[in-house]
N, C-alpha and C positions, 0 to 999 in steps of 0.2 A: 406772394412769393416772387422773388426776382427771376428774370429770364435765364440768368446764368445757372441757377440751381436746376431749373427745368432742362436746360441744355445738358448739364452733367448727367442727369438721370437718364435722359434719352440716349446719350452716348453709351452709358453703361448697359442699358437694356439691349441696344444694338450689338454691343461687343460680346456679351455673355449669353450662353444658351441655357445653362442650368440656373434657374431663378427660383427663389423661395420667398414666401411671405409669412411672417410670424406675428402672433399676438400674445399678450401676456396671459397668465392663468385666469380663468373665469372672466373672459372679456365682456365689456359692456356692449350693448347693441351698436353704439356708434363705432367702436373699435372693430367688431366683427363685420359690420356692414361695410366699412371702409376696406377691410382686408379682402372680403369676397368680391366687392366691386372691382378692386384692382386685379384680383385673380382672374375673374371672368374676362376682363378687358385684355389682359396680357396673354390669356390662353388662345387668342385669335392670331397671335403673331408667329405661331409655329415653333415656339420655344418649349422647353421642358419646365413647366410651371407647377409649383406645389404650394399649398397653404397649410399651416400647422399651428397648433395650440398645445401647450403642455397639459391641458386638461380637456376632458370631453365637453363639447359645447353644451351650455345649459338650455333648458326648454324655452327660455325667454328669447333666444335667437334662432329657434328652430324653423321659423317661417322665412328665413333668408334663403335666397336662391344660391345653391352651391354649398350649403352647410354640410351635405353628405360627403364633400370632397376634403373636409378638414381632417388632417392626420395628426398623430401625436409625435411624429418624428420628421426631421427635415430631410430633403433630398429626393422627394418624389417617389420613394419606394422602388427604385430601379436596380437595387443591388441584391445581395444574397437574402434568402429566406432562412431564418433560424427557428427551429422547433425546439422548445425547451419544456422540461418536465422535472418534477422532483426525483431525486435519485438517492438510494442507499446502497452501500457496498454489498455486493452479492445478490442483488435482486434482478439484475439484467445479465443474461447469458451472452447475448450478442445482438448487434443491430445490423440489419440487412435491408435490401429493397427488392421489390419485384415490379415487373411492368405488366399492366393490364389495359390493353387498348391504348387510350390516350392518357392514362393515369400512371403515375409513379407512386408506388406504395412503400412507405417506410415501415419496416417490420421490427418491432422491439420484442425480442424473445425473452420471456420471463425466466429468471433463474430459480434456485431452490427456495428463496424467500418469497417469491411472488412479487408482483408490482404493487407498490403502495399508493398509486395515484389512479384517478379516473380521467375520462375524456375532458371534463371541465377544468382539470388542472393543467392541461397542455396549453402552452403559450406560443404564439407565432409573432416573430419580429422581422419586419422587412427593413433591411438596411439600404443605404444608398450613398452615392458620392456627395460630398459636402457641396452646398450651392456656391456658385461663383459670385452671385449677387443676392443679397438678402435685404428685403424690406421689413423693417420692424415697425409695427403699427401700434401706437398708444402705450408703449412701455417707457416708464420714466428712467429705468436703468436696464442694462442688458440682463442682469440677474433676475429680472421679472419674468424672463422667458423660461426659467426653471431648467429642466433637463434638455430643452431645445438648444441651449447655448453652451457650447464647449469651446474653450479658448484654443485648444490645440487643433481641433478639426476645422475651426472657422478662422484660423490665423491669416489665411490668404483670401478670405471672402470680403468683397466690397459691401459695406453695410450702409443702408439708407435709413436714417432715423426720421420718422414722420409722427409728429405729436403736437398737442396744443397745451400741454400742462406746464405750469411755471416751475414745477419740481424736476422737469426733465434735465438730466445731467449732461446733455450735449455730447453724447458719444456718437461714434460712427464716422464714416468717410464723407458722406453727403448728408447735410442737415436740412430738413424741411420742417422746422419747429417754430411755432409762433403762438404766443398767448393771445394774440388778437383774433384768432380763429375761435368761433363758438362751437365748432365740431371738427373732428378729424375727417369725417365723410365729405365735408365741403372742400377740404384741402385735396383729397383724392379726386373728387369730381373735377376740380380746377386743373389738376395735373393731367387727367385723361383728356379733357377738352383742349388744354393748351398744347398737348403733344399730338392732338388729332387722332387719338386711339379710338377703338370701337366703343360706342355708347348705345347699347340696345335697351330694350324695355327692362330686362332682368337686372342689368347693371344699374340703370337709372332708378329702379324701384328700391333696390338695396340701399343705394346712397341716399335716397329720399327718406327712407326709414331711419337711417343713421342720423341724418341732420335733425329730423323731427324729434327723435329720442333725446338728443343732446340739448335741444333748445326748447323742450317742452312744447313741441309742435309750433315753434316760432313765437312763443309767448314770452320767453325770457327777455328781459330788457337788454341783456348783453348779446343778443343775437346779432351777428355781424352782417354787414351789407353783402358780403360774399355769399353768405348762406342763402339770402333771398335771391341773389343773382343766379347761383347754381340751382336753386329750387326751380326757377323759371326754365332753365335749360333742361333740367331733368323732366319736368312736366311736358315740355315739347317733345321729349324722347319717349313719352308714354307713361311716365310715372304718375301715380295718384297720391296726392297729399292725404295723410291719415285724417279722418274726421275727428278723432280724439288723439290727444298726446300719447305717444308710445311710452309705456312705463319703463323708466330706467331702473336697473337693478338696485341702485342705491336708494331708490324711493320705495322699493317693494316692502320693506318692513313697516313703513308708515301706512301703506295701503292695507297690509295684513291686519294692522291694529284697528284700522277703521272698519274692516269687515268683521273682525271679532267683536268690536263694540256694538255694531249694528245687530249681529246675531244675538248677542246677549240681551239687547233691548227688546228684540222680537220675542225671545223666549220668556222674558219677564212679563211682557204684556199678555202673552198667551196664557201664562199661569194665572195672572190676575183675572183674565176673562173667564177661565174655567172655574175659579173659586167663586165668582159672582153668579154663576148659573144656579138657578133655583132659589136665590135669596130674594126677599121682599124688597122692592125698591124703597129707598129711604125717603124719596120725595112724596108728598101728599098730593093726590089728584085734585083738580078744581072741583068746587061745590056742584057745578052743573054737569059734571061728567056723565051721570046716569040719566039725565033728562033727555026726552025725545028731541031729535034734531030735525029742522025743517029746511030742505034744500030750496034756495031762492033762485038758483040759476044765474046766468051771466047775461049782462046787457050788451056784450060785445059781439054776439052772433048776428 
C-alpha cells in the first residue's frame, strides 16, 4: 500500500472522534480478525470506537479477543434506548414509570384484553449517532453490510474500503484494496505498524490467526511476502503461530464430510467385528498346533 493512502487514513483518524468498523454478514476468520485487530488498536487513542456485524458472530471466530464487543448496529450505542414489544389495540391501558433507588422502571399497565406478550418478546435497541469515519473490512460491495449500511444516515460518513478480493467494487472515499494481498489481516497489521499505533499481544494474536486462516497456515502458494513479514512482527509482539492451519468457514463442509465418512467407516468396522464374534475361524491351524512345545531359550543372554 502506498504511503499516501496511509497518510489519508491517519489524517481521517486524527480528525474524527466517532469511528466505526464493519464486516459483512457471517465474516470469515480473516475478516473478523482484521476488524477486531483494528478495533483494539484504535481503542487506545481515546476515540469513540465501535465494531459491528449485521449477523451474530459464528462460533468459528469466538476465540478472537474482543468478539464480545461486536454489535449489530453502528454508532457505538451512545444514543437512545428503545424498548419494543408486540401490541394489540386495547390491551394496554397506559405506560408510566417509577424510580427505585438507582433503577428506572417502565410500567406497562394491562388493559381489558390483557397483555399478549411475555418477557422474552421484549426487544431492546440502542441507537447512536452515525459514525464520522467507517472502516469496511472484507466487503465486496456496501450492500454486503446488510442493515448496517443506510445511504441516508451515512451520506456524510468518510468510508475506508479495506479488502483483497478481485470482485471488490472500489467503493468508498479511501481505498486500501489489493489482490496481491493473501489476507486482509496482513493489510491491517501493515497499517497499524506503518502508523505506529498500538500493537499488543491481543492485537497481534488476532491478526496472526487471521493471516494463518487465509493462507492455510502459510502453506498456500499465493501467500504474499507481506504476510511473512507481518507474521514476524506479530510474533515479536508475542503472537504464536498456530500449530495447525486455522479452518476457514468455506472449508468447513469438506471437513464435515471427512468426519462423517470416518464415522461411517468406524461404525461399519464395529458392526463387522460384532458379527464375527463367536464364529469359527475360516483358516485351518497348522498340523503341529497340538504337539508339545520345547522352549530352547536365547543365546543372547
